[in-house]
Structure formats: structure tokens, C-alpha cells
C-alpha positions as a Python dict, from the first residue, in 0.01 Angstrom:
ca = {
    (1, 'M'): (0, 0, 0),
    (2, 'L'): (-299, -116, 56),
    (3, 'M'): (-427, 122, -139),
    (4, 'V'): (-224, 57, -409),
    (5, 'S'): (-269, -301, -408),
    (6, 'M'): (-659, -265, -374),
    (7, 'A'): (-652, -12, -670),
    (8, 'M'): (-456, -304, -844),
    (9, 'A'): (-732, -532, -794),
    (10, 'S'): (-994, -344, -949),
    (11, 'A'): (-842, -312, -1229),
    (12, 'G'): (-854, -615, -1321),
    (13, 'P'): (-637, -888, -1473),
    (14, 'S'): (-350, -786, -1727),
    (15, 'A'): (-281, -902, -2016),
    (16, 'S'): (-88, -1205, -1930),
    (17, 'Q'): (-298, -1308, -1691),
    (18, 'C'): (-622, -1303, -1914),
    (19, 'K'): (-365, -1542, -2174),
    (20, 'K'): (-311, -1777, -1845),
    (21, 'E'): (-645, -1794, -1771),
    (22, 'R'): (-792, -1863, -2123),
    (23, 'R'): (-500, -2113, -2127),
    (24, 'L'): (-602, -2269, -1810),
    (25, 'A'): (-970, -2302, -1936),
    (26, 'V'): (-922, -2434, -2251),
    (27, 'N'): (-745, -2733, -2128),
    (28, 'A'): (-960, -2786, -1818),
    (29, 'C'): (-1212, -2808, -2055),
    (30, 'K'): (-1137, -2968, -2350),
    (31, 'S'): (-1334, -3266, -2348),
    (32, 'V'): (-1629, -3061, -2351),
    (33, 'L'): (-1519, -2980, -2692),
    (34, 'Y'): (-1595, -3395, -2811),
    (35, 'G'): (-1947, -3308, -2633),
    (36, 'R'): (-1873, -3475, -2306),
    (37, 'L'): (-1987, -3302, -1964),
    (38, 'P'): (-1785, -3050, -1788),
    (39, 'S'): (-1529, -3207, -1544),
    (40, 'P'): (-1527, -3019, -1193),
    (41, 'L'): (-1215, -2882, -1259),
    (42, 'C'): (-1377, -2765, -1570),
    (43, 'C'): (-1651, -2619, -1441),
    (44, 'Q'): (-1389, -2430, -1151),
    (45, 'R'): (-1237, -2285, -1399),
    (46, 'I'): (-1525, -2207, -1530),
    (47, 'R'): (-1669, -1995, -1208),
    (48, 'V'): (-1324, -1846, -1119),
    (49, 'S'): (-1239, -1694, -1474),
    (50, 'H'): (-1256, -1372, -1533),
    (51, 'V'): (-1554, -1295, -1816),
    (52, 'K'): (-1352, -1017, -1974),
    (53, 'C'): (-1064, -1247, -2053),
    (54, 'I'): (-1252, -1526, -2184),
    (55, 'C'): (-1538, -1275, -2363),
    (56, 'S'): (-1246, -1096, -2541),
    (57, 'V'): (-1165, -1353, -2792),
    (58, 'V'): (-1540, -1513, -2841),
    (59, 'T'): (-1484, -1339, -3275),
    (60, 'P'): (-1773, -1391, -3464),
    (61, 'K'): (-1573, -1704, -3686),
    (62, 'L'): (-1571, -1875, -3367),
    (63, 'A'): (-1928, -1772, -3214),
    (64, 'A'): (-2017, -1967, -3604),
    (65, 'L'): (-1817, -2263, -3446),
    (66, 'V'): (-2010, -2270, -3140),
    (67, 'N'): (-2326, -2349, -3045),
    (68, 'A'): (-2435, -2044, -2807),
    (69, 'N'): (-2738, -2280, -2625),
    (70, 'R'): (-2504, -2489, -2522),
    (71, 'F'): (-2194, -2285, -2432),
    (72, 'I'): (-2470, -2052, -2217),
    (73, 'K'): (-2602, -2408, -2041),
    (74, 'L'): (-2255, -2515, -2016),
    (75, 'I'): (-2165, -2209, -1782),
    (76, 'E'): (-2480, -2176, -1579),
    (77, 'G'): (-2491, -2540, -1568),
    (78, 'C'): (-2147, -2540, -1373),
    (79, 'G'): (-2302, -2321, -1134),
    (80, 'R'): (-2212, -1932, -1300),
    (81, 'R'): (-2477, -1726, -1385),
    (82, 'L'): (-2531, -1484, -1706),
    (83, 'P'): (-2751, -1213, -1701),
    (84, 'H'): (-2990, -1151, -1973),
    (85, 'H'): (-2842, -1015, -2272),
    (86, 'F'): (-2547, -1039, -2151),
    (87, 'K'): (-2297, -1012, -2384),
    (88, 'C'): (-1961, -1184, -2482),
    (89, 'G'): (-1852, -1129, -2762),
    (90, 'S'): (-1991, -1174, -3064),
    (91, 'I'): (-2276, -1408, -2886),
    (92, 'T'): (-2567, -1237, -2692),
    (93, 'V'): (-2740, -1439, -2414),
    (94, 'P'): (-3101, -1408, -2463),
}
């Protein structure tokens, strides 16, 4: 039983879990879209969200609407590190 639980945990989040994570992230960080600093709740959500869930929806159209440098500073300002040349959907970290 323990092996099955470990295998499921390492498999990553399901599609429904990702959808829930994205909804929580958008709700927690909505004020950032209006130019405000991220709240503690937003930063917490940034730190715990699965990158796979968030980056899967970063399309070229969405990337064109988002200031990539501001997006990166937001993530790093909340304590989450991004490696150089990391690709998140249509955004690549310099």
C-alpha cells in the first residue's frame, strides 16, 4: 500500500488537481494583475503550486499580455527560484 501511495505522489498532479491549483492561484493573485504587490496568500500559492500546472496554460497569446520580467520578479520575490533558461509555456527565463 505504501508503494502505491508513493508511486501516485511521484506521478504528479492530476488534471483536476491542476485545474484547482490554477483557480486558487488566479484568485489569490488577482490583485497583481492590477499592479499591486502580491499578498502573503499569493506568495504562499506561488510557492506551493506545481509548475507543471501553471506553465501548461501559458500560451503565446497569454505571454503577450504578461510582462515576462515582472512575472519572473513576482515569482522570485515570493521566494521561489527559477533556473536560467527555464521554459514556462511560452515564456523563457533569461
